[in-house]
N, C-alpha and C positions, 0 to 999 in steps of 0.2 A: 470230509472231516480231517482236521490237521491232527499230527502226532501230539501236539500240545494238549488237545482235549482229552487224550487217553492216558496222560500221565497220572500216576496215583497221587492223590492229595490228602494229606492229613495235617490238620491245623487245630490249635486250641482256640476256641472262640471266647470262653470264659469259664473261670473256676470260681465257685461261689458256695457259701455255706446255706444249705437248703433248709435245715431244721436243727435245732439244739435244744435239748431239754435237760433239767437238772431236778432230781427230787432228793430231799434229805428228810425223810420221814421221822427220824429219831433225833433230830438236833433240837436243842443244843446238849441233851444229855450224852449223845454219842461222843462228843468232844472230850468227856471226862473219862472214857475208856482208856486203858493203858495198852491193851493188845492191839498188835497190827492187824489191819483188816485183811481178809482173804478176797482176792480179786478174781472176778470172772469176766472174760471178754467174749462177746459174740459179734460175728462178722457177717455182713451179707453185701453182695455186689449185684447190681442190676443195670441194664442199658435198654434204652428204647429209642425209636426213630422219632424226630421231632418234625422233620421235613425232609425232602429229598436230598440225601447226602449229609444230613445234619442229625447228630445223636446225642443224647444225654446219657452220661454214665454216672452212676450213684454208688458210693461206697457208705455203708451205715455200720457204726460200731456202737454196741452197747457195753458200757463198763459198770459192773455192779460190785460194790465193796461192802462185805459183811464183817461184822465183828459179832462172833458167836452166831446167834440166829437172828440178829438185828441188822437191818440195812442201814449202813452208814451213809452211802450215796448211791445214786443210780444216774449215770449220765448217758444220754443217747445223742449221738451226733450223725448228721447225714450230710455229706460233702458231695457236691455234683460238679460235673463239667459239661460243657457244651462243645462237642468236637465236630469238625467238618471231616468227612472221610468219603472221598469220592474216587471212583475207578479202582477201588480196591477189589481183588478177586474175592469171590464169595466165601471161598475156603479160608481166607486170611482176615476177613471182616469180623467174624465172631471172636476169634482169639484176640484181635485188636481191641474190640470193645470190652472183652472179658479179663484181659491181662493188661494190655498197654495203657488204656485209659485209667483203670484203677491205681496203676503204678504212679500215674501223674497226680491224681486227686488225693491219694492217701496221706502224703506228707502234710498236707493242709488240714486234713481232718485230725491228724495226730496232734499237731500243734493246738488246734482249737479245743480238743478234748483235755490236754494237759492244762491249758489255760483256764478252762472252765472248772476243773477239779481244784486247782489252786484258788480261784476266786471264790470257791465254796468253803475255803478254809482248810482244806485237807493238803497233805504233801502231794506234789504232782505225781501222776502215774504216767510214766513214759512207756508208750505201747511199743512192742517190738516191731522190727521189720516184718513185712508179710511178703511171702512168695506167692504172688497171685497166679503164677503159672501152676504151681502145685494145687492151689485152691481151685483154679478153673478145671484142672484135670479130674480133681476129686468130685467136683459138681457134675462133670460129664459122666464119670463112673456111676454116681448115684443115679442120675437120670437114666442111664442105660439099664441099670439093675431094677429101677421101678417099672420101665416100659418092659423088660422081660418077665417080671412077675405079673404085669397086668395082661401080657399077650395070651397065656393059656387060659385065663379067665374068660377074655373076649371070645376066644375060639370055641369055648365050651358052650357059650351062650346061643350059638348058631344051630 
């Protein structure tokens, strides 16, 4: 085996819009409201292997705008990327897929969501930058807490 085969490889194969949906359940009446909508944003990140050394990383954002108790709009976008990641140490692969790849994909999703909201007739919502490293650490912490909570229950069953 040559040293060339052991070099870490990380390449973007493709970035694409996987899914986008818009709901305006109270249009056109909602356009007559004078009050600014309250905006809620939900985020999710996922990664899965597609083939040997090829992974899909997906960022999903849901933006819900409400005026009083009425939904003005709900936009959900799912942006994905296909990445080649070979010869990456196992302890670095998960953070690469959970932090590095979402950092690449997110700006595309952010622009697509702002465009969709504008095309729906509303002022654009400019999503804030996201620190995917903090998001990744929070997810690891939540997973560890879930496993710790489940462990005593499993031990008691025996």
